[in-house]
LUMLUM-403058 format. One record per residue (C-alpha): residue number from 1; residue in three letters; chain; x, y, z. Coordinates in Angstrom, 1 decimal, m for minus. Layout:
<pts>
{NUM, "Ala", "A", {X, Y, Z}}
...
</pts>
This chain:
<pts>
{1, "Unk", "A", {52.8, m221.4, m80.3}}
{2, "Unk", "A", {51.8, m221.9, m83.9}}
{3, "Unk", "A", {54.1, m224.9, m84.4}}
{4, "Unk", "A", {52.8, m228.4, m84.1}}
{5, "Unk", "A", {54.2, m229.6, m80.8}}
{6, "Unk", "A", {54.2, m233.3, m81.7}}
{7, "Unk", "A", {56.5, m232.5, m84.6}}
{8, "Unk", "A", {59.1, m230.8, m82.5}}
{9, "Unk", "A", {61.2, m233.8, m81.5}}
{10, "Unk", "A", {61.5, m235.1, m85.0}}
{11, "Unk", "A", {62.2, m231.6, m86.4}}
{12, "Unk", "A", {64.9, m231.0, m83.7}}
{13, "Unk", "A", {66.8, m234.1, m84.8}}
{14, "Unk", "A", {66.6, m233.1, m88.4}}
{15, "Unk", "A", {67.8, m229.6, m87.7}}
{16, "Unk", "A", {70.7, m230.9, m85.7}}
{17, "Unk", "A", {71.6, m233.3, m88.5}}
{18, "Unk", "A", {71.5, m230.5, m91.0}}
{19, "Unk", "A", {74.0, m228.5, m89.0}}
{20, "Unk", "A", {76.3, m231.5, m88.4}}
{21, "Unk", "A", {76.5, m232.5, m92.0}}
{22, "Unk", "A", {76.9, m228.9, m93.2}}
{23, "Unk", "A", {79.8, m227.3, m91.3}}
{24, "Unk", "A", {79.3, m223.9, m93.0}}
{25, "Unk", "A", {75.9, m223.7, m91.4}}
{26, "Unk", "A", {75.7, m222.4, m87.8}}
{27, "Unk", "A", {72.9, m223.6, m85.7}}
{28, "Unk", "A", {71.7, m220.1, m84.9}}
{29, "Unk", "A", {68.2, m221.0, m84.2}}
{30, "Unk", "A", {65.6, m223.8, m83.8}}
{31, "Unk", "A", {65.8, m226.3, m81.0}}
{32, "Unk", "A", {68.8, m228.4, m82.2}}
{33, "Unk", "A", {69.7, m230.6, m79.3}}
{34, "Unk", "A", {71.4, m233.4, m81.1}}
{35, "Unk", "A", {70.4, m237.0, m81.5}}
{36, "Unk", "A", {71.4, m240.1, m83.4}}
{37, "Unk", "A", {69.9, m242.1, m86.1}}
{38, "Unk", "A", {68.2, m239.2, m87.9}}
{39, "Unk", "A", {68.7, m238.8, m91.7}}
{40, "Unk", "A", {69.9, m235.3, m92.5}}
{41, "Unk", "A", {68.1, m233.6, m95.4}}
{42, "Unk", "A", {70.7, m232.9, m98.0}}
{43, "Unk", "A", {69.1, m229.8, m99.5}}
{44, "Unk", "A", {66.9, m226.9, m98.4}}
{45, "Unk", "A", {64.0, m228.4, m100.3}}
{46, "Unk", "A", {64.3, m231.8, m98.5}}
{47, "Unk", "A", {64.6, m229.9, m95.2}}
{48, "Unk", "A", {61.4, m227.9, m95.9}}
{49, "Unk", "A", {59.5, m231.0, m96.9}}
{50, "Unk", "A", {60.6, m232.8, m93.7}}
{51, "Unk", "A", {59.4, m229.8, m91.7}}
{52, "Unk", "A", {56.2, m229.0, m93.5}}
{53, "Unk", "A", {54.3, m228.8, m90.2}}
{54, "Unk", "A", {56.4, m225.9, m89.1}}
{55, "Unk", "A", {55.2, m223.4, m91.7}}
{56, "Unk", "A", {52.8, m220.7, m90.7}}
{57, "Unk", "A", {50.4, m221.7, m93.4}}
{58, "Unk", "A", {50.2, m225.0, m95.4}}
{59, "Unk", "A", {51.7, m224.8, m98.8}}
{60, "Unk", "A", {52.8, m221.2, m98.5}}
{61, "Unk", "A", {56.0, m219.5, m97.5}}
{62, "Unk", "A", {55.0, m216.4, m95.5}}
{63, "Unk", "A", {57.6, m213.7, m95.6}}
{64, "Unk", "A", {57.5, m210.6, m93.4}}
{65, "Unk", "A", {58.9, m207.1, m94.2}}
{66, "Unk", "A", {58.1, m203.6, m93.2}}
{67, "Unk", "A", {55.9, m202.1, m95.9}}
{68, "Unk", "A", {56.8, m198.6, m94.8}}
{69, "Unk", "A", {60.5, m199.4, m95.1}}
{70, "Unk", "A", {60.8, m200.7, m98.6}}
{71, "Unk", "A", {63.2, m198.8, m100.9}}
{72, "Unk", "A", {66.1, m199.5, m103.3}}
{73, "Unk", "A", {68.4, m201.3, m103.3}}
{74, "Unk", "A", {66.5, m203.6, m100.9}}
{75, "Unk", "A", {63.1, m203.7, m102.6}}
{76, "Unk", "A", {62.2, m201.7, m105.7}}
{77, "Unk", "A", {59.1, m199.6, m106.3}}
{78, "Unk", "A", {57.7, m200.5, m102.8}}
{79, "Unk", "A", {56.7, m204.0, m104.2}}
{80, "Unk", "A", {58.5, m207.1, m103.0}}
{81, "Unk", "A", {56.4, m209.3, m105.2}}
{82, "Unk", "A", {58.4, m208.3, m108.3}}
{83, "Unk", "A", {61.5, m209.9, m106.8}}
{84, "Unk", "A", {63.4, m206.8, m107.7}}
{85, "Unk", "A", {65.9, m205.5, m105.2}}
{86, "Unk", "A", {68.4, m207.4, m103.1}}
{87, "Unk", "A", {66.2, m208.6, m100.2}}
{88, "Unk", "A", {63.2, m209.3, m102.5}}
{89, "Unk", "A", {65.4, m211.3, m104.8}}
{90, "Unk", "A", {66.9, m213.1, m101.8}}
{91, "Unk", "A", {63.5, m214.1, m100.5}}
{92, "Unk", "A", {62.4, m215.6, m103.8}}
{93, "Unk", "A", {65.7, m217.4, m104.2}}
{94, "Unk", "A", {65.5, m218.9, m100.8}}
{95, "Unk", "A", {61.8, m219.8, m101.5}}
{96, "Unk", "A", {62.7, m221.6, m104.7}}
{97, "Unk", "A", {65.5, m223.6, m103.0}}
{98, "Unk", "A", {63.0, m224.6, m100.4}}
{99, "Unk", "A", {60.6, m225.9, m103.1}}
{100, "Unk", "A", {58.2, m223.1, m103.4}}
{101, "Unk", "A", {56.9, m221.4, m106.6}}
{102, "Unk", "A", {56.9, m217.6, m106.7}}
{103, "Unk", "A", {53.1, m217.7, m106.5}}
{104, "Unk", "A", {53.4, m219.6, m103.2}}
{105, "Unk", "A", {55.2, m216.7, m101.5}}
{106, "Unk", "A", {53.0, m214.4, m99.4}}
{107, "Unk", "A", {54.3, m211.1, m98.0}}
{108, "Unk", "A", {53.0, m209.7, m94.8}}
{109, "Unk", "A", {53.5, m206.2, m93.2}}
{110, "Unk", "A", {55.7, m206.4, m90.1}}
{111, "Unk", "A", {56.9, m203.1, m88.6}}
{112, "Unk", "A", {60.7, m203.1, m88.1}}
{113, "Unk", "A", {60.6, m202.7, m84.3}}
{114, "Unk", "A", {57.8, m205.3, m83.9}}
{115, "Unk", "A", {59.8, m208.0, m85.9}}
{116, "Unk", "A", {62.2, m208.8, m83.1}}
{117, "Unk", "A", {59.8, m208.3, m80.2}}
{118, "Unk", "A", {59.2, m211.5, m78.1}}
{119, "Unk", "A", {56.2, m213.7, m79.0}}
{120, "Unk", "A", {54.5, m215.6, m81.7}}
{121, "Unk", "A", {55.0, m214.5, m85.3}}
{122, "Unk", "A", {52.6, m214.5, m88.3}}
{123, "Unk", "A", {55.4, m215.3, m90.8}}
{124, "Unk", "A", {58.0, m218.0, m91.5}}
{125, "Unk", "A", {60.8, m215.5, m91.7}}
{126, "Unk", "A", {61.2, m211.7, m91.9}}
{127, "Unk", "A", {63.8, m210.1, m94.2}}
{128, "Unk", "A", {64.1, m206.4, m93.6}}
{129, "Unk", "A", {67.6, m205.1, m93.1}}
{130, "Unk", "A", {67.7, m206.6, m89.7}}
{131, "Unk", "A", {71.1, m206.8, m88.1}}
{132, "Unk", "A", {71.9, m209.8, m85.9}}
{133, "Unk", "A", {72.6, m208.7, m82.3}}
{134, "Unk", "A", {72.9, m210.5, m79.0}}
{135, "Unk", "A", {70.0, m208.5, m77.6}}
{136, "Unk", "A", {67.6, m209.4, m80.4}}
{137, "Unk", "A", {68.7, m213.1, m80.3}}
{138, "Unk", "A", {67.3, m213.3, m76.8}}
{139, "Unk", "A", {63.8, m213.0, m78.2}}
{140, "Unk", "A", {64.0, m214.3, m81.8}}
{141, "Unk", "A", {66.2, m216.6, m83.9}}
{142, "Unk", "A", {68.3, m215.6, m87.0}}
{143, "Unk", "A", {69.6, m217.4, m90.0}}
{144, "Unk", "A", {73.2, m217.2, m90.9}}
{145, "Unk", "A", {74.3, m213.9, m92.4}}
{146, "Unk", "A", {73.5, m213.0, m96.0}}
{147, "Unk", "A", {75.2, m209.6, m96.1}}
{148, "Unk", "A", {78.0, m208.1, m94.1}}
{149, "Unk", "A", {77.0, m204.5, m93.3}}
{150, "Unk", "A", {78.9, m201.3, m92.6}}
{151, "Unk", "A", {77.4, m198.0, m91.3}}
{152, "Unk", "A", {77.7, m194.7, m93.2}}
{153, "Unk", "A", {77.2, m191.0, m92.6}}
{154, "Unk", "A", {74.8, m188.7, m94.6}}
{155, "Unk", "A", {74.8, m184.9, m94.2}}
{156, "Unk", "A", {73.2, m182.0, m96.0}}
{157, "Unk", "A", {75.3, m180.5, m98.8}}
{158, "Unk", "A", {77.4, m177.7, m97.5}}
{159, "Unk", "A", {77.5, m179.1, m94.0}}
{160, "Unk", "A", {80.7, m178.4, m92.0}}
{161, "Unk", "A", {81.1, m182.1, m91.7}}
{162, "Unk", "A", {80.7, m182.8, m95.4}}
{163, "Unk", "A", {84.5, m183.3, m96.0}}
{164, "Unk", "A", {85.3, m185.2, m92.8}}
{165, "Unk", "A", {87.7, m188.1, m93.3}}
{166, "Unk", "A", {88.3, m189.1, m89.6}}
{167, "Unk", "A", {86.1, m190.0, m86.7}}
{168, "Unk", "A", {87.8, m187.2, m84.7}}
{169, "Unk", "A", {86.3, m184.6, m87.0}}
{170, "Unk", "A", {82.8, m185.9, m86.3}}
{171, "Unk", "A", {82.7, m185.7, m82.5}}
{172, "Unk", "A", {80.8, m182.4, m82.3}}
{173, "Unk", "A", {78.1, m183.3, m84.8}}
{174, "Unk", "A", {74.5, m184.0, m83.6}}
{175, "Unk", "A", {73.2, m187.3, m85.0}}
{176, "Unk", "A", {69.8, m188.8, m85.6}}
{177, "Unk", "A", {68.8, m192.4, m85.9}}
{178, "Unk", "A", {65.8, m194.7, m85.6}}
{179, "Unk", "A", {65.1, m196.2, m82.2}}
{180, "Unk", "A", {66.2, m199.8, m81.9}}
{181, "Unk", "A", {68.6, m199.8, m84.8}}
{182, "Unk", "A", {72.3, m200.8, m84.9}}
{183, "Unk", "A", {72.9, m197.4, m86.4}}
{184, "Unk", "A", {71.9, m195.8, m83.1}}
{185, "Unk", "A", {74.1, m198.3, m81.2}}
{186, "Unk", "A", {77.0, m197.4, m83.5}}
{187, "Unk", "A", {76.6, m193.6, m82.8}}
{188, "Unk", "A", {76.6, m194.2, m79.1}}
{189, "Unk", "A", {79.3, m196.7, m78.8}}
{190, "Unk", "A", {81.7, m196.1, m81.7}}
{191, "Unk", "A", {81.4, m192.5, m82.7}}
{192, "Unk", "A", {80.6, m191.5, m79.1}}
{193, "Unk", "A", {79.8, m187.8, m80.0}}
{194, "Unk", "A", {79.9, m185.0, m77.4}}
{195, "Unk", "A", {76.1, m184.4, m77.8}}
{196, "Unk", "A", {73.6, m187.3, m77.3}}
{197, "Unk", "A", {72.0, m188.7, m80.5}}
{198, "Unk", "A", {68.4, m187.7, m81.2}}
{199, "Unk", "A", {66.2, m190.8, m81.5}}
{200, "Unk", "A", {63.2, m191.1, m83.8}}
{201, "Unk", "A", {60.4, m193.7, m84.2}}
{202, "Unk", "A", {61.1, m194.3, m87.8}}
{203, "Unk", "A", {64.0, m193.7, m90.3}}
{204, "Unk", "A", {61.6, m191.4, m92.2}}
{205, "Unk", "A", {61.3, m189.2, m89.1}}
{206, "Unk", "A", {65.1, m189.1, m88.8}}
{207, "Unk", "A", {65.5, m188.1, m92.5}}
{208, "Unk", "A", {63.0, m185.3, m92.0}}
{209, "Unk", "A", {65.0, m184.1, m89.0}}
{210, "Unk", "A", {68.1, m183.9, m91.2}}
{211, "Unk", "A", {66.3, m181.9, m93.9}}
{212, "Unk", "A", {64.9, m179.6, m91.2}}
{213, "Unk", "A", {68.3, m179.0, m89.7}}
{214, "Unk", "A", {67.4, m180.6, m86.3}}
{215, "Unk", "A", {70.4, m182.9, m86.7}}
{216, "Unk", "A", {73.7, m182.6, m88.5}}
{217, "Unk", "A", {73.9, m186.1, m89.9}}
{218, "Unk", "A", {72.3, m189.5, m90.1}}
{219, "Unk", "A", {74.0, m192.8, m89.5}}
{220, "Unk", "A", {72.5, m195.4, m91.8}}
{221, "Unk", "A", {73.6, m198.8, m93.2}}
{222, "Unk", "A", {75.7, m198.1, m96.2}}
{223, "Unk", "A", {73.2, m199.3, m98.9}}
{224, "Unk", "A", {70.5, m197.1, m97.4}}
{225, "Unk", "A", {72.9, m194.1, m97.0}}
{226, "Unk", "A", {74.1, m194.5, m100.7}}
{227, "Unk", "A", {70.5, m194.5, m101.9}}
{228, "Unk", "A", {69.7, m191.4, m99.8}}
{229, "Unk", "A", {72.6, m189.4, m101.2}}
{230, "Unk", "A", {72.6, m190.6, m104.8}}
{231, "Unk", "A", {69.2, m191.9, m105.9}}
{232, "Unk", "A", {66.5, m190.9, m103.5}}
{233, "Unk", "A", {64.1, m187.9, m103.7}}
{234, "Unk", "A", {66.4, m185.8, m101.4}}
{235, "Unk", "A", {69.7, m186.7, m103.1}}
{236, "Unk", "A", {70.1, m183.2, m104.6}}
{237, "Unk", "A", {70.5, m181.8, m101.1}}
{238, "Unk", "A", {72.2, m184.7, m99.3}}
{239, "Unk", "A", {75.8, m185.9, m99.3}}
{240, "Unk", "A", {77.4, m189.3, m98.4}}
{241, "Unk", "A", {80.4, m188.5, m96.4}}
{242, "Unk", "A", {81.7, m192.0, m96.2}}
{243, "Unk", "A", {81.4, m195.4, m94.6}}
{244, "Unk", "A", {82.8, m196.4, m91.3}}
{245, "Unk", "A", {85.1, m199.4, m90.7}}
{246, "Unk", "A", {83.4, m202.7, m90.4}}
{247, "Unk", "A", {82.2, m203.5, m86.9}}
{248, "Unk", "A", {81.4, m207.1, m87.7}}
{249, "Unk", "A", {77.7, m206.5, m88.3}}
{250, "Unk", "A", {75.7, m208.7, m90.6}}
{251, "Unk", "A", {72.1, m209.1, m91.7}}
{252, "Unk", "A", {70.1, m212.2, m91.1}}
{253, "Unk", "A", {66.6, m213.5, m91.7}}
{254, "Unk", "A", {64.5, m213.4, m88.5}}
{255, "Unk", "A", {62.4, m216.2, m87.1}}
{256, "Unk", "A", {60.1, m216.9, m84.2}}
{257, "Unk", "A", {62.3, m218.3, m81.3}}
{258, "Unk", "A", {62.6, m222.0, m81.6}}
{259, "Unk", "A", {61.5, m222.1, m85.3}}
{260, "Unk", "A", {62.5, m225.4, m87.0}}
{261, "Unk", "A", {62.8, m223.7, m90.4}}
{262, "Unk", "A", {66.1, m221.9, m89.5}}
{263, "Unk", "A", {68.1, m224.9, m90.5}}
{264, "Unk", "A", {66.3, m225.1, m93.9}}
{265, "Unk", "A", {67.0, m221.5, m94.7}}
{266, "Unk", "A", {70.6, m221.9, m93.6}}
{267, "Unk", "A", {70.9, m224.8, m96.1}}
{268, "Unk", "A", {69.5, m222.6, m98.8}}
{269, "Unk", "A", {72.0, m219.9, m97.9}}
{270, "Unk", "A", {74.8, m222.4, m98.0}}
{271, "Unk", "A", {73.8, m223.6, m101.4}}
{272, "Unk", "A", {73.6, m220.0, m102.7}}
{273, "Unk", "A", {77.1, m219.3, m101.3}}
{274, "Unk", "A", {78.6, m222.5, m102.8}}
{275, "Unk", "A", {77.3, m222.0, m106.3}}
{276, "Unk", "A", {78.0, m218.2, m106.4}}
{277, "Unk", "A", {74.3, m217.1, m106.4}}
{278, "Unk", "A", {74.7, m215.1, m103.2}}
{279, "Unk", "A", {77.7, m213.2, m104.5}}
{280, "Unk", "A", {75.9, m212.6, m107.8}}
{281, "Unk", "A", {72.9, m211.1, m106.0}}
{282, "Unk", "A", {75.2, m208.9, m104.0}}
{283, "Unk", "A", {77.0, m207.7, m107.1}}
{284, "Unk", "A", {73.8, m207.1, m109.0}}
{285, "Unk", "A", {72.1, m205.0, m106.3}}
{286, "Unk", "A", {74.9, m203.7, m104.0}}
{287, "Unk", "A", {78.0, m203.3, m106.1}}
{288, "Unk", "A", {78.4, m199.5, m105.9}}
{289, "Unk", "A", {79.2, m199.5, m102.2}}
{290, "Unk", "A", {82.7, m200.9, m102.4}}
{291, "Unk", "A", {83.9, m197.5, m103.8}}
{292, "Unk", "A", {82.6, m195.4, m100.9}}
{293, "Unk", "A", {85.6, m194.0, m98.9}}
{294, "Unk", "A", {86.2, m195.2, m95.4}}
{295, "Unk", "A", {86.1, m192.7, m92.5}}
{296, "Unk", "A", {89.1, m193.7, m90.3}}
</pts>
C-alpha cells in the first residue's frame, strides 16, 4: 500500500477527531477508530498538513478522472486544468482549502470502471460523476456527498416515448446504459421495463446505440442528459423527456480504501457548505436542471 504504515496510527486519531469536532462530517472513509488526547485539525489545510505522508506524491494533490468521460457541465473543453465545469471547479476549490496552489494539482487518467475496483490507487482522490453505492464502498472509500443526483431519460426526437409523463408509459421501452453505472441499476430496479436493458462498455457506446436505433432511450444522470439533449453535438436529434424522482443518490469523491485524506476532504466540503461556496458552484454550473419536469 502506498501510505506510510508508521503514520497510520497518528492519522487515524486525527481523522477521528476531525469527525467528532465536525458533526456535519460523516466518517465515510479512512481508518477512524477513535482515541483520546489527539488535537483535531480545525481546517482542511491543517488536516492535510498533519497527514502529508498520506499523499500519493509529496507536495502534489493528484486527482483522477476519466479523460474519455470529460464533458460539460462537469469539465469543459476536455481540459480539467482550466478549472471550468462543476467537477473541475470542485477539485480546485478543495485543493485550495487543503493548502495547494493550482499548479500543485496533477490530473491522471482513471477509467470510470477502474476507479472503484479494489486495490491501490495512483491518485489522492478521483472525481468523475461517481455515485456512492454500498457495493462500491466495499472496495473504496468516499467523501461526503457534493451533489445530490437524479436520473433522467433521453430519447430521439419523434420517439413514441418523447411525451411520456409517467413511469407506466415507459415500461415497454428498450433502454441502454453503461455497465457498472447507477443509471443501469435504476433501469433494472426502478423502471423495471418489460425488456432487459442493453449494456455497453462506455456511455459513448450507449449514445451510439440510441442514434442507431438499437435502443429507445438512455437513462443518464440529469446533468449529462441535459447536455446531451440541449448542448451536445447530437442535441438536434435528441430530446430530454424528464427527470425521475430522487432515489437518494449522491456523488462523492473516491479514495483508496483506508485513505487518511477522506477526513481532510470532508472538512473542505464542510467549509464550502458553511460559507455558501458549494451552493454557488452548483448554481453556476448546474442551475438549469431544476426546471426539468419530473416523470412520476
